[in-house]
Chimera marker file (.cmm) of the C-alpha trace (Angstrom):
<marker_set name="trace">
<marker id="1" x="72.463" y="116.118" z="97.600" r="1" g="1" b="0" radius="0.5"/>
<marker id="2" x="70.058" y="113.253" z="97.115" r="1" g="1" b="0" radius="0.5"/>
<marker id="3" x="66.813" y="113.356" z="95.116" r="1" g="1" b="0" radius="0.5"/>
<marker id="4" x="64.823" y="114.979" z="97.933" r="1" g="1" b="0" radius="0.5"/>
<marker id="5" x="67.310" y="117.839" z="98.211" r="1" g="1" b="0" radius="0.5"/>
<marker id="6" x="68.872" y="116.671" z="101.493" r="1" g="1" b="0" radius="0.5"/>
<marker id="7" x="72.556" y="116.185" z="102.097" r="1" g="1" b="0" radius="0.5"/>
<marker id="8" x="73.217" y="112.573" z="103.213" r="1" g="1" b="0" radius="0.5"/>
<marker id="9" x="76.505" y="113.669" z="104.811" r="1" g="1" b="0" radius="0.5"/>
<marker id="10" x="74.569" y="116.095" z="107.011" r="1" g="1" b="0" radius="0.5"/>
<marker id="11" x="72.304" y="113.242" z="108.174" r="1" g="1" b="0" radius="0.5"/>
<marker id="12" x="75.326" y="111.049" z="108.905" r="1" g="1" b="0" radius="0.5"/>
<marker id="13" x="76.954" y="113.901" z="110.847" r="1" g="1" b="0" radius="0.5"/>
<marker id="14" x="73.803" y="114.336" z="112.923" r="1" g="1" b="0" radius="0.5"/>
<marker id="15" x="73.634" y="110.586" z="113.599" r="1" g="1" b="0" radius="0.5"/>
<marker id="16" x="77.281" y="110.624" z="114.682" r="1" g="1" b="0" radius="0.5"/>
<marker id="17" x="76.580" y="113.605" z="116.943" r="1" g="1" b="0" radius="0.5"/>
<marker id="18" x="73.587" y="111.817" z="118.475" r="1" g="1" b="0" radius="0.5"/>
<marker id="19" x="75.679" y="108.724" z="119.197" r="1" g="1" b="0" radius="0.5"/>
<marker id="20" x="78.304" y="110.918" z="120.861" r="1" g="1" b="0" radius="0.5"/>
<marker id="21" x="75.641" y="111.784" z="123.475" r="1" g="1" b="0" radius="0.5"/>
<marker id="22" x="74.733" y="108.185" z="124.380" r="1" g="1" b="0" radius="0.5"/>
<marker id="23" x="76.550" y="108.352" z="127.720" r="1" g="1" b="0" radius="0.5"/>
<marker id="24" x="74.500" y="111.437" z="128.627" r="1" g="1" b="0" radius="0.5"/>
<marker id="25" x="71.451" y="109.181" z="128.927" r="1" g="1" b="0" radius="0.5"/>
<marker id="26" x="71.421" y="107.079" z="132.090" r="1" g="1" b="0" radius="0.5"/>
<marker id="27" x="69.566" y="103.767" z="131.952" r="1" g="1" b="0" radius="0.5"/>
<marker id="28" x="66.310" y="105.310" z="133.154" r="1" g="1" b="0" radius="0.5"/>
<marker id="29" x="66.441" y="107.763" z="130.202" r="1" g="1" b="0" radius="0.5"/>
<marker id="30" x="67.388" y="105.221" z="127.527" r="1" g="1" b="0" radius="0.5"/>
<marker id="31" x="64.015" y="105.667" z="125.814" r="1" g="1" b="0" radius="0.5"/>
<marker id="32" x="64.870" y="109.338" z="125.263" r="1" g="1" b="0" radius="0.5"/>
<marker id="33" x="68.046" y="108.372" z="123.421" r="1" g="1" b="0" radius="0.5"/>
<marker id="34" x="66.152" y="105.863" z="121.282" r="1" g="1" b="0" radius="0.5"/>
<marker id="35" x="63.634" y="108.627" z="120.461" r="1" g="1" b="0" radius="0.5"/>
<marker id="36" x="66.490" y="110.809" z="119.177" r="1" g="1" b="0" radius="0.5"/>
<marker id="37" x="67.610" y="107.985" z="116.880" r="1" g="1" b="0" radius="0.5"/>
<marker id="38" x="64.013" y="107.273" z="115.816" r="1" g="1" b="0" radius="0.5"/>
<marker id="39" x="63.584" y="110.927" z="114.824" r="1" g="1" b="0" radius="0.5"/>
<marker id="40" x="66.685" y="110.752" z="112.638" r="1" g="1" b="0" radius="0.5"/>
<marker id="41" x="65.555" y="107.455" z="111.120" r="1" g="1" b="0" radius="0.5"/>
<marker id="42" x="62.197" y="109.043" z="110.258" r="1" g="1" b="0" radius="0.5"/>
<marker id="43" x="64.045" y="111.316" z="107.819" r="1" g="1" b="0" radius="0.5"/>
<marker id="44" x="65.240" y="108.375" z="105.710" r="1" g="1" b="0" radius="0.5"/>
<marker id="45" x="63.456" y="107.184" z="102.592" r="1" g="1" b="0" radius="0.5"/>
<marker id="46" x="61.097" y="104.231" z="103.007" r="1" g="1" b="0" radius="0.5"/>
<marker id="47" x="62.965" y="100.922" z="102.822" r="1" g="1" b="0" radius="0.5"/>
<marker id="48" x="66.407" y="102.314" z="103.671" r="1" g="1" b="0" radius="0.5"/>
<marker id="49" x="68.457" y="99.661" z="105.479" r="1" g="1" b="0" radius="0.5"/>
<marker id="50" x="70.090" y="102.431" z="107.520" r="1" g="1" b="0" radius="0.5"/>
<marker id="51" x="66.874" y="102.911" z="109.501" r="1" g="1" b="0" radius="0.5"/>
<marker id="52" x="66.593" y="99.458" z="111.041" r="1" g="1" b="0" radius="0.5"/>
<marker id="53" x="70.369" y="99.393" z="111.507" r="1" g="1" b="0" radius="0.5"/>
<marker id="54" x="70.422" y="102.606" z="113.544" r="1" g="1" b="0" radius="0.5"/>
<marker id="55" x="67.367" y="101.536" z="115.516" r="1" g="1" b="0" radius="0.5"/>
<marker id="56" x="68.974" y="98.135" z="116.222" r="1" g="1" b="0" radius="0.5"/>
<marker id="57" x="72.117" y="99.860" z="117.448" r="1" g="1" b="0" radius="0.5"/>
<marker id="58" x="70.043" y="102.069" z="119.745" r="1" g="1" b="0" radius="0.5"/>
<marker id="59" x="68.145" y="99.150" z="121.253" r="1" g="1" b="0" radius="0.5"/>
<marker id="60" x="71.358" y="97.138" z="121.574" r="1" g="1" b="0" radius="0.5"/>
<marker id="61" x="73.315" y="99.972" z="123.179" r="1" g="1" b="0" radius="0.5"/>
<marker id="62" x="70.565" y="100.499" z="125.735" r="1" g="1" b="0" radius="0.5"/>
<marker id="63" x="70.545" y="96.870" z="126.859" r="1" g="1" b="0" radius="0.5"/>
<marker id="64" x="67.876" y="95.278" z="124.675" r="1" g="1" b="0" radius="0.5"/>
<marker id="65" x="69.592" y="92.699" z="122.468" r="1" g="1" b="0" radius="0.5"/>
<marker id="66" x="66.246" y="90.937" z="122.041" r="1" g="1" b="0" radius="0.5"/>
<marker id="67" x="64.740" y="94.013" z="120.363" r="1" g="1" b="0" radius="0.5"/>
<marker id="68" x="67.889" y="94.611" z="118.300" r="1" g="1" b="0" radius="0.5"/>
<marker id="69" x="68.126" y="91.168" z="116.658" r="1" g="1" b="0" radius="0.5"/>
<marker id="70" x="65.143" y="91.477" z="114.289" r="1" g="1" b="0" radius="0.5"/>
<marker id="71" x="66.153" y="95.020" z="113.345" r="1" g="1" b="0" radius="0.5"/>
<marker id="72" x="69.718" y="93.978" z="112.449" r="1" g="1" b="0" radius="0.5"/>
<marker id="73" x="68.268" y="91.115" z="110.419" r="1" g="1" b="0" radius="0.5"/>
<marker id="74" x="65.918" y="93.507" z="108.632" r="1" g="1" b="0" radius="0.5"/>
<marker id="75" x="68.760" y="95.919" z="107.834" r="1" g="1" b="0" radius="0.5"/>
<marker id="76" x="70.843" y="93.123" z="106.337" r="1" g="1" b="0" radius="0.5"/>
<marker id="77" x="67.850" y="91.760" z="104.392" r="1" g="1" b="0" radius="0.5"/>
<marker id="78" x="67.227" y="95.252" z="102.976" r="1" g="1" b="0" radius="0.5"/>
<marker id="79" x="70.790" y="95.311" z="101.599" r="1" g="1" b="0" radius="0.5"/>
<marker id="80" x="72.791" y="97.197" z="104.232" r="1" g="1" b="0" radius="0.5"/>
<marker id="81" x="75.991" y="95.474" z="103.092" r="1" g="1" b="0" radius="0.5"/>
<marker id="82" x="75.420" y="96.750" z="99.554" r="1" g="1" b="0" radius="0.5"/>
<marker id="83" x="74.737" y="100.307" z="100.753" r="1" g="1" b="0" radius="0.5"/>
<marker id="84" x="77.778" y="100.263" z="103.040" r="1" g="1" b="0" radius="0.5"/>
<marker id="85" x="80.065" y="97.268" z="103.358" r="1" g="1" b="0" radius="0.5"/>
<marker id="86" x="81.463" y="98.740" z="106.567" r="1" g="1" b="0" radius="0.5"/>
<marker id="87" x="78.055" y="99.177" z="108.221" r="1" g="1" b="0" radius="0.5"/>
<marker id="88" x="77.004" y="95.770" z="106.931" r="1" g="1" b="0" radius="0.5"/>
<marker id="89" x="80.005" y="94.254" z="108.657" r="1" g="1" b="0" radius="0.5"/>
<marker id="90" x="79.206" y="96.210" z="111.824" r="1" g="1" b="0" radius="0.5"/>
<marker id="91" x="75.655" y="94.857" z="111.677" r="1" g="1" b="0" radius="0.5"/>
<marker id="92" x="76.943" y="91.282" z="111.418" r="1" g="1" b="0" radius="0.5"/>
<marker id="93" x="79.279" y="91.783" z="114.390" r="1" g="1" b="0" radius="0.5"/>
<marker id="94" x="76.604" y="93.421" z="116.507" r="1" g="1" b="0" radius="0.5"/>
<marker id="95" x="73.918" y="90.948" z="115.459" r="1" g="1" b="0" radius="0.5"/>
<marker id="96" x="76.208" y="88.054" z="116.382" r="1" g="1" b="0" radius="0.5"/>
<marker id="97" x="76.824" y="89.580" z="119.785" r="1" g="1" b="0" radius="0.5"/>
<marker id="98" x="73.085" y="90.082" z="120.308" r="1" g="1" b="0" radius="0.5"/>
<marker id="99" x="72.364" y="86.535" z="119.171" r="1" g="1" b="0" radius="0.5"/>
<marker id="100" x="74.852" y="85.310" z="121.751" r="1" g="1" b="0" radius="0.5"/>
<marker id="101" x="73.245" y="87.484" z="124.428" r="1" g="1" b="0" radius="0.5"/>
<marker id="102" x="69.864" y="85.936" z="123.631" r="1" g="1" b="0" radius="0.5"/>
<marker id="103" x="71.096" y="82.330" z="123.772" r="1" g="1" b="0" radius="0.5"/>
<marker id="104" x="71.616" y="81.872" z="120.045" r="1" g="1" b="0" radius="0.5"/>
<marker id="105" x="75.422" y="81.752" z="119.890" r="1" g="1" b="0" radius="0.5"/>
<marker id="106" x="75.478" y="79.090" z="117.158" r="1" g="1" b="0" radius="0.5"/>
<marker id="107" x="73.730" y="81.536" z="114.795" r="1" g="1" b="0" radius="0.5"/>
<marker id="108" x="76.368" y="84.128" z="115.688" r="1" g="1" b="0" radius="0.5"/>
<marker id="109" x="79.140" y="81.685" z="114.798" r="1" g="1" b="0" radius="0.5"/>
<marker id="110" x="77.503" y="80.919" z="111.444" r="1" g="1" b="0" radius="0.5"/>
<marker id="111" x="77.108" y="84.616" z="110.670" r="1" g="1" b="0" radius="0.5"/>
<marker id="112" x="80.643" y="85.689" z="111.622" r="1" g="1" b="0" radius="0.5"/>
<marker id="113" x="82.777" y="82.745" z="110.484" r="1" g="1" b="0" radius="0.5"/>
<marker id="114" x="82.667" y="83.808" z="106.798" r="1" g="1" b="0" radius="0.5"/>
<marker id="115" x="83.873" y="87.273" z="107.858" r="1" g="1" b="0" radius="0.5"/>
<marker id="116" x="87.248" y="85.719" z="108.758" r="1" g="1" b="0" radius="0.5"/>
<marker id="117" x="87.878" y="85.193" z="105.045" r="1" g="1" b="0" radius="0.5"/>
<marker id="118" x="86.279" y="88.457" z="103.875" r="1" g="1" b="0" radius="0.5"/>
<marker id="119" x="88.038" y="91.684" z="102.993" r="1" g="1" b="0" radius="0.5"/>
<marker id="120" x="90.182" y="92.955" z="105.846" r="1" g="1" b="0" radius="0.5"/>
<marker id="121" x="89.471" y="96.241" z="107.607" r="1" g="1" b="0" radius="0.5"/>
<marker id="122" x="89.652" y="97.860" z="111.026" r="1" g="1" b="0" radius="0.5"/>
<marker id="123" x="86.799" y="95.618" z="112.230" r="1" g="1" b="0" radius="0.5"/>
<marker id="124" x="88.835" y="92.391" z="111.903" r="1" g="1" b="0" radius="0.5"/>
<marker id="125" x="89.671" y="92.248" z="115.612" r="1" g="1" b="0" radius="0.5"/>
<marker id="126" x="86.052" y="92.935" z="116.580" r="1" g="1" b="0" radius="0.5"/>
<marker id="127" x="84.958" y="90.046" z="114.341" r="1" g="1" b="0" radius="0.5"/>
<marker id="128" x="87.397" y="87.756" z="116.115" r="1" g="1" b="0" radius="0.5"/>
<marker id="129" x="86.490" y="89.004" z="119.592" r="1" g="1" b="0" radius="0.5"/>
<marker id="130" x="82.729" y="88.499" z="119.127" r="1" g="1" b="0" radius="0.5"/>
<marker id="131" x="83.261" y="85.195" z="117.364" r="1" g="1" b="0" radius="0.5"/>
<marker id="132" x="85.445" y="84.083" z="120.290" r="1" g="1" b="0" radius="0.5"/>
<marker id="133" x="82.653" y="84.999" z="122.723" r="1" g="1" b="0" radius="0.5"/>
<marker id="134" x="80.129" y="83.041" z="120.660" r="1" g="1" b="0" radius="0.5"/>
<marker id="135" x="82.450" y="80.035" z="120.555" r="1" g="1" b="0" radius="0.5"/>
<marker id="136" x="83.007" y="80.246" z="124.302" r="1" g="1" b="0" radius="0.5"/>
<marker id="137" x="79.239" y="80.291" z="124.875" r="1" g="1" b="0" radius="0.5"/>
<marker id="138" x="79.139" y="77.006" z="122.966" r="1" g="1" b="0" radius="0.5"/>
<marker id="139" x="81.910" y="75.459" z="125.107" r="1" g="1" b="0" radius="0.5"/>
<marker id="140" x="84.494" y="75.881" z="122.345" r="1" g="1" b="0" radius="0.5"/>
<marker id="141" x="86.909" y="77.886" z="124.471" r="1" g="1" b="0" radius="0.5"/>
<marker id="142" x="90.125" y="76.701" z="122.778" r="1" g="1" b="0" radius="0.5"/>
<marker id="143" x="88.892" y="77.926" z="119.403" r="1" g="1" b="0" radius="0.5"/>
<marker id="144" x="87.840" y="81.227" z="120.940" r="1" g="1" b="0" radius="0.5"/>
<marker id="145" x="91.162" y="81.678" z="122.712" r="1" g="1" b="0" radius="0.5"/>
<marker id="146" x="92.999" y="80.904" z="119.462" r="1" g="1" b="0" radius="0.5"/>
<marker id="147" x="91.045" y="83.665" z="117.695" r="1" g="1" b="0" radius="0.5"/>
<marker id="148" x="91.737" y="86.193" z="120.444" r="1" g="1" b="0" radius="0.5"/>
<marker id="149" x="95.448" y="85.370" z="120.644" r="1" g="1" b="0" radius="0.5"/>
<marker id="150" x="95.695" y="85.526" z="116.852" r="1" g="1" b="0" radius="0.5"/>
<marker id="151" x="94.042" y="88.957" z="116.874" r="1" g="1" b="0" radius="0.5"/>
<marker id="152" x="96.225" y="90.197" z="119.734" r="1" g="1" b="0" radius="0.5"/>
<marker id="153" x="99.572" y="88.945" z="118.399" r="1" g="1" b="0" radius="0.5"/>
<marker id="154" x="100.144" y="91.662" z="115.751" r="1" g="1" b="0" radius="0.5"/>
<marker id="155" x="99.577" y="94.384" z="118.364" r="1" g="1" b="0" radius="0.5"/>
<marker id="156" x="102.222" y="93.154" z="120.801" r="1" g="1" b="0" radius="0.5"/>
<marker id="157" x="105.545" y="95.001" z="120.970" r="1" g="1" b="0" radius="0.5"/>
<marker id="158" x="107.317" y="91.624" z="121.152" r="1" g="1" b="0" radius="0.5"/>
<marker id="159" x="106.419" y="87.923" z="120.886" r="1" g="1" b="0" radius="0.5"/>
<marker id="160" x="104.158" y="88.344" z="117.853" r="1" g="1" b="0" radius="0.5"/>
<marker id="161" x="105.507" y="85.219" z="116.171" r="1" g="1" b="0" radius="0.5"/>
<marker id="162" x="105.321" y="83.111" z="119.331" r="1" g="1" b="0" radius="0.5"/>
<marker id="163" x="101.750" y="84.177" z="120.139" r="1" g="1" b="0" radius="0.5"/>
<marker id="164" x="100.632" y="83.558" z="116.559" r="1" g="1" b="0" radius="0.5"/>
<marker id="165" x="102.166" y="80.067" z="116.740" r="1" g="1" b="0" radius="0.5"/>
<marker id="166" x="100.532" y="79.377" z="120.116" r="1" g="1" b="0" radius="0.5"/>
<marker id="167" x="97.198" y="80.490" z="118.707" r="1" g="1" b="0" radius="0.5"/>
<marker id="168" x="97.521" y="78.066" z="115.790" r="1" g="1" b="0" radius="0.5"/>
<marker id="169" x="98.585" y="75.239" z="118.117" r="1" g="1" b="0" radius="0.5"/>
<marker id="170" x="95.419" y="75.639" z="120.209" r="1" g="1" b="0" radius="0.5"/>
<marker id="171" x="93.276" y="74.390" z="117.339" r="1" g="1" b="0" radius="0.5"/>
<marker id="172" x="95.847" y="72.460" z="115.310" r="1" g="1" b="0" radius="0.5"/>
<marker id="173" x="98.156" y="70.513" z="117.664" r="1" g="1" b="0" radius="0.5"/>
<marker id="174" x="100.069" y="69.219" z="114.630" r="1" g="1" b="0" radius="0.5"/>
<marker id="175" x="100.738" y="72.809" z="113.417" r="1" g="1" b="0" radius="0.5"/>
<link id1="1" id2="2" r="1" g="1" b="0" radius="0.2"/>
<link id1="2" id2="3" r="1" g="1" b="0" radius="0.2"/>
<link id1="3" id2="4" r="1" g="1" b="0" radius="0.2"/>
<link id1="4" id2="5" r="1" g="1" b="0" radius="0.2"/>
<link id1="5" id2="6" r="1" g="1" b="0" radius="0.2"/>
<link id1="6" id2="7" r="1" g="1" b="0" radius="0.2"/>
<link id1="7" id2="8" r="1" g="1" b="0" radius="0.2"/>
<link id1="8" id2="9" r="1" g="1" b="0" radius="0.2"/>
<link id1="9" id2="10" r="1" g="1" b="0" radius="0.2"/>
<link id1="10" id2="11" r="1" g="1" b="0" radius="0.2"/>
<link id1="11" id2="12" r="1" g="1" b="0" radius="0.2"/>
<link id1="12" id2="13" r="1" g="1" b="0" radius="0.2"/>
<link id1="13" id2="14" r="1" g="1" b="0" radius="0.2"/>
<link id1="14" id2="15" r="1" g="1" b="0" radius="0.2"/>
<link id1="15" id2="16" r="1" g="1" b="0" radius="0.2"/>
<link id1="16" id2="17" r="1" g="1" b="0" radius="0.2"/>
<link id1="17" id2="18" r="1" g="1" b="0" radius="0.2"/>
<link id1="18" id2="19" r="1" g="1" b="0" radius="0.2"/>
<link id1="19" id2="20" r="1" g="1" b="0" radius="0.2"/>
<link id1="20" id2="21" r="1" g="1" b="0" radius="0.2"/>
<link id1="21" id2="22" r="1" g="1" b="0" radius="0.2"/>
<link id1="22" id2="23" r="1" g="1" b="0" radius="0.2"/>
<link id1="23" id2="24" r="1" g="1" b="0" radius="0.2"/>
<link id1="24" id2="25" r="1" g="1" b="0" radius="0.2"/>
<link id1="25" id2="26" r="1" g="1" b="0" radius="0.2"/>
<link id1="26" id2="27" r="1" g="1" b="0" radius="0.2"/>
<link id1="27" id2="28" r="1" g="1" b="0" radius="0.2"/>
<link id1="28" id2="29" r="1" g="1" b="0" radius="0.2"/>
<link id1="29" id2="30" r="1" g="1" b="0" radius="0.2"/>
<link id1="30" id2="31" r="1" g="1" b="0" radius="0.2"/>
<link id1="31" id2="32" r="1" g="1" b="0" radius="0.2"/>
<link id1="32" id2="33" r="1" g="1" b="0" radius="0.2"/>
<link id1="33" id2="34" r="1" g="1" b="0" radius="0.2"/>
<link id1="34" id2="35" r="1" g="1" b="0" radius="0.2"/>
<link id1="35" id2="36" r="1" g="1" b="0" radius="0.2"/>
<link id1="36" id2="37" r="1" g="1" b="0" radius="0.2"/>
<link id1="37" id2="38" r="1" g="1" b="0" radius="0.2"/>
<link id1="38" id2="39" r="1" g="1" b="0" radius="0.2"/>
<link id1="39" id2="40" r="1" g="1" b="0" radius="0.2"/>
<link id1="40" id2="41" r="1" g="1" b="0" radius="0.2"/>
<link id1="41" id2="42" r="1" g="1" b="0" radius="0.2"/>
<link id1="42" id2="43" r="1" g="1" b="0" radius="0.2"/>
<link id1="43" id2="44" r="1" g="1" b="0" radius="0.2"/>
<link id1="44" id2="45" r="1" g="1" b="0" radius="0.2"/>
<link id1="45" id2="46" r="1" g="1" b="0" radius="0.2"/>
<link id1="46" id2="47" r="1" g="1" b="0" radius="0.2"/>
<link id1="47" id2="48" r="1" g="1" b="0" radius="0.2"/>
<link id1="48" id2="49" r="1" g="1" b="0" radius="0.2"/>
<link id1="49" id2="50" r="1" g="1" b="0" radius="0.2"/>
<link id1="50" id2="51" r="1" g="1" b="0" radius="0.2"/>
<link id1="51" id2="52" r="1" g="1" b="0" radius="0.2"/>
<link id1="52" id2="53" r="1" g="1" b="0" radius="0.2"/>
<link id1="53" id2="54" r="1" g="1" b="0" radius="0.2"/>
<link id1="54" id2="55" r="1" g="1" b="0" radius="0.2"/>
<link id1="55" id2="56" r="1" g="1" b="0" radius="0.2"/>
<link id1="56" id2="57" r="1" g="1" b="0" radius="0.2"/>
<link id1="57" id2="58" r="1" g="1" b="0" radius="0.2"/>
<link id1="58" id2="59" r="1" g="1" b="0" radius="0.2"/>
<link id1="59" id2="60" r="1" g="1" b="0" radius="0.2"/>
<link id1="60" id2="61" r="1" g="1" b="0" radius="0.2"/>
<link id1="61" id2="62" r="1" g="1" b="0" radius="0.2"/>
<link id1="62" id2="63" r="1" g="1" b="0" radius="0.2"/>
<link id1="63" id2="64" r="1" g="1" b="0" radius="0.2"/>
<link id1="64" id2="65" r="1" g="1" b="0" radius="0.2"/>
<link id1="65" id2="66" r="1" g="1" b="0" radius="0.2"/>
<link id1="66" id2="67" r="1" g="1" b="0" radius="0.2"/>
<link id1="67" id2="68" r="1" g="1" b="0" radius="0.2"/>
<link id1="68" id2="69" r="1" g="1" b="0" radius="0.2"/>
<link id1="69" id2="70" r="1" g="1" b="0" radius="0.2"/>
<link id1="70" id2="71" r="1" g="1" b="0" radius="0.2"/>
<link id1="71" id2="72" r="1" g="1" b="0" radius="0.2"/>
<link id1="72" id2="73" r="1" g="1" b="0" radius="0.2"/>
<link id1="73" id2="74" r="1" g="1" b="0" radius="0.2"/>
<link id1="74" id2="75" r="1" g="1" b="0" radius="0.2"/>
<link id1="75" id2="76" r="1" g="1" b="0" radius="0.2"/>
<link id1="76" id2="77" r="1" g="1" b="0" radius="0.2"/>
<link id1="77" id2="78" r="1" g="1" b="0" radius="0.2"/>
<link id1="78" id2="79" r="1" g="1" b="0" radius="0.2"/>
<link id1="79" id2="80" r="1" g="1" b="0" radius="0.2"/>
<link id1="80" id2="81" r="1" g="1" b="0" radius="0.2"/>
<link id1="81" id2="82" r="1" g="1" b="0" radius="0.2"/>
<link id1="82" id2="83" r="1" g="1" b="0" radius="0.2"/>
<link id1="83" id2="84" r="1" g="1" b="0" radius="0.2"/>
<link id1="84" id2="85" r="1" g="1" b="0" radius="0.2"/>
<link id1="85" id2="86" r="1" g="1" b="0" radius="0.2"/>
<link id1="86" id2="87" r="1" g="1" b="0" radius="0.2"/>
<link id1="87" id2="88" r="1" g="1" b="0" radius="0.2"/>
<link id1="88" id2="89" r="1" g="1" b="0" radius="0.2"/>
<link id1="89" id2="90" r="1" g="1" b="0" radius="0.2"/>
<link id1="90" id2="91" r="1" g="1" b="0" radius="0.2"/>
<link id1="91" id2="92" r="1" g="1" b="0" radius="0.2"/>
<link id1="92" id2="93" r="1" g="1" b="0" radius="0.2"/>
<link id1="93" id2="94" r="1" g="1" b="0" radius="0.2"/>
<link id1="94" id2="95" r="1" g="1" b="0" radius="0.2"/>
<link id1="95" id2="96" r="1" g="1" b="0" radius="0.2"/>
<link id1="96" id2="97" r="1" g="1" b="0" radius="0.2"/>
<link id1="97" id2="98" r="1" g="1" b="0" radius="0.2"/>
<link id1="98" id2="99" r="1" g="1" b="0" radius="0.2"/>
<link id1="99" id2="100" r="1" g="1" b="0" radius="0.2"/>
<link id1="100" id2="101" r="1" g="1" b="0" radius="0.2"/>
<link id1="101" id2="102" r="1" g="1" b="0" radius="0.2"/>
<link id1="102" id2="103" r="1" g="1" b="0" radius="0.2"/>
<link id1="103" id2="104" r="1" g="1" b="0" radius="0.2"/>
<link id1="104" id2="105" r="1" g="1" b="0" radius="0.2"/>
<link id1="105" id2="106" r="1" g="1" b="0" radius="0.2"/>
<link id1="106" id2="107" r="1" g="1" b="0" radius="0.2"/>
<link id1="107" id2="108" r="1" g="1" b="0" radius="0.2"/>
<link id1="108" id2="109" r="1" g="1" b="0" radius="0.2"/>
<link id1="109" id2="110" r="1" g="1" b="0" radius="0.2"/>
<link id1="110" id2="111" r="1" g="1" b="0" radius="0.2"/>
<link id1="111" id2="112" r="1" g="1" b="0" radius="0.2"/>
<link id1="112" id2="113" r="1" g="1" b="0" radius="0.2"/>
<link id1="113" id2="114" r="1" g="1" b="0" radius="0.2"/>
<link id1="114" id2="115" r="1" g="1" b="0" radius="0.2"/>
<link id1="115" id2="116" r="1" g="1" b="0" radius="0.2"/>
<link id1="116" id2="117" r="1" g="1" b="0" radius="0.2"/>
<link id1="117" id2="118" r="1" g="1" b="0" radius="0.2"/>
<link id1="118" id2="119" r="1" g="1" b="0" radius="0.2"/>
<link id1="119" id2="120" r="1" g="1" b="0" radius="0.2"/>
<link id1="120" id2="121" r="1" g="1" b="0" radius="0.2"/>
<link id1="121" id2="122" r="1" g="1" b="0" radius="0.2"/>
<link id1="122" id2="123" r="1" g="1" b="0" radius="0.2"/>
<link id1="123" id2="124" r="1" g="1" b="0" radius="0.2"/>
<link id1="124" id2="125" r="1" g="1" b="0" radius="0.2"/>
<link id1="125" id2="126" r="1" g="1" b="0" radius="0.2"/>
<link id1="126" id2="127" r="1" g="1" b="0" radius="0.2"/>
<link id1="127" id2="128" r="1" g="1" b="0" radius="0.2"/>
<link id1="128" id2="129" r="1" g="1" b="0" radius="0.2"/>
<link id1="129" id2="130" r="1" g="1" b="0" radius="0.2"/>
<link id1="130" id2="131" r="1" g="1" b="0" radius="0.2"/>
<link id1="131" id2="132" r="1" g="1" b="0" radius="0.2"/>
<link id1="132" id2="133" r="1" g="1" b="0" radius="0.2"/>
<link id1="133" id2="134" r="1" g="1" b="0" radius="0.2"/>
<link id1="134" id2="135" r="1" g="1" b="0" radius="0.2"/>
<link id1="135" id2="136" r="1" g="1" b="0" radius="0.2"/>
<link id1="136" id2="137" r="1" g="1" b="0" radius="0.2"/>
<link id1="137" id2="138" r="1" g="1" b="0" radius="0.2"/>
<link id1="138" id2="139" r="1" g="1" b="0" radius="0.2"/>
<link id1="139" id2="140" r="1" g="1" b="0" radius="0.2"/>
<link id1="140" id2="141" r="1" g="1" b="0" radius="0.2"/>
<link id1="141" id2="142" r="1" g="1" b="0" radius="0.2"/>
<link id1="142" id2="143" r="1" g="1" b="0" radius="0.2"/>
<link id1="143" id2="144" r="1" g="1" b="0" radius="0.2"/>
<link id1="144" id2="145" r="1" g="1" b="0" radius="0.2"/>
<link id1="145" id2="146" r="1" g="1" b="0" radius="0.2"/>
<link id1="146" id2="147" r="1" g="1" b="0" radius="0.2"/>
<link id1="147" id2="148" r="1" g="1" b="0" radius="0.2"/>
<link id1="148" id2="149" r="1" g="1" b="0" radius="0.2"/>
<link id1="149" id2="150" r="1" g="1" b="0" radius="0.2"/>
<link id1="150" id2="151" r="1" g="1" b="0" radius="0.2"/>
<link id1="151" id2="152" r="1" g="1" b="0" radius="0.2"/>
<link id1="152" id2="153" r="1" g="1" b="0" radius="0.2"/>
<link id1="153" id2="154" r="1" g="1" b="0" radius="0.2"/>
<link id1="154" id2="155" r="1" g="1" b="0" radius="0.2"/>
<link id1="155" id2="156" r="1" g="1" b="0" radius="0.2"/>
<link id1="156" id2="157" r="1" g="1" b="0" radius="0.2"/>
<link id1="157" id2="158" r="1" g="1" b="0" radius="0.2"/>
<link id1="158" id2="159" r="1" g="1" b="0" radius="0.2"/>
<link id1="159" id2="160" r="1" g="1" b="0" radius="0.2"/>
<link id1="160" id2="161" r="1" g="1" b="0" radius="0.2"/>
<link id1="161" id2="162" r="1" g="1" b="0" radius="0.2"/>
<link id1="162" id2="163" r="1" g="1" b="0" radius="0.2"/>
<link id1="163" id2="164" r="1" g="1" b="0" radius="0.2"/>
<link id1="164" id2="165" r="1" g="1" b="0" radius="0.2"/>
<link id1="165" id2="166" r="1" g="1" b="0" radius="0.2"/>
<link id1="166" id2="167" r="1" g="1" b="0" radius="0.2"/>
<link id1="167" id2="168" r="1" g="1" b="0" radius="0.2"/>
<link id1="168" id2="169" r="1" g="1" b="0" radius="0.2"/>
<link id1="169" id2="170" r="1" g="1" b="0" radius="0.2"/>
<link id1="170" id2="171" r="1" g="1" b="0" radius="0.2"/>
<link id1="171" id2="172" r="1" g="1" b="0" radius="0.2"/>
<link id1="172" id2="173" r="1" g="1" b="0" radius="0.2"/>
<link id1="173" id2="174" r="1" g="1" b="0" radius="0.2"/>
<link id1="174" id2="175" r="1" g="1" b="0" radius="0.2"/>
</marker_set>
């Protein structure tokens, strides 16, 4: 229980349940889904970075990257990464994708590149995939392809070593 007597796990469960219904809302009812998320966010304490994060996700998932960008930025500025390193990393991935979608791919590259050297988790491949898209939007397709091949290589049943070497050779011909 937190200081207001509410169980944060219950809130997280309800948020997860709400997200599980996203596909039940066709495009013309997207505002209804965002209202569900807004109602959950209204339960959070003032200044919680989870609020703008969830709202950003809702705008982003309903096709409005332009509305999501400032909310992701707000969530990160409010310390989302300190509250939850995992959600902070998700916010950086999703913000980078939204930046790319709004013509600001260079900002996405700057935001995600440090994540390549950060602690490893299940989001590593998503970091590389979005970073590759940002690089491609900037005409840096070889670098993007190298990231994607490098991310794919460990998942292959065979040829892992070869694909990893090919990925390195795309950006380092001497390697």
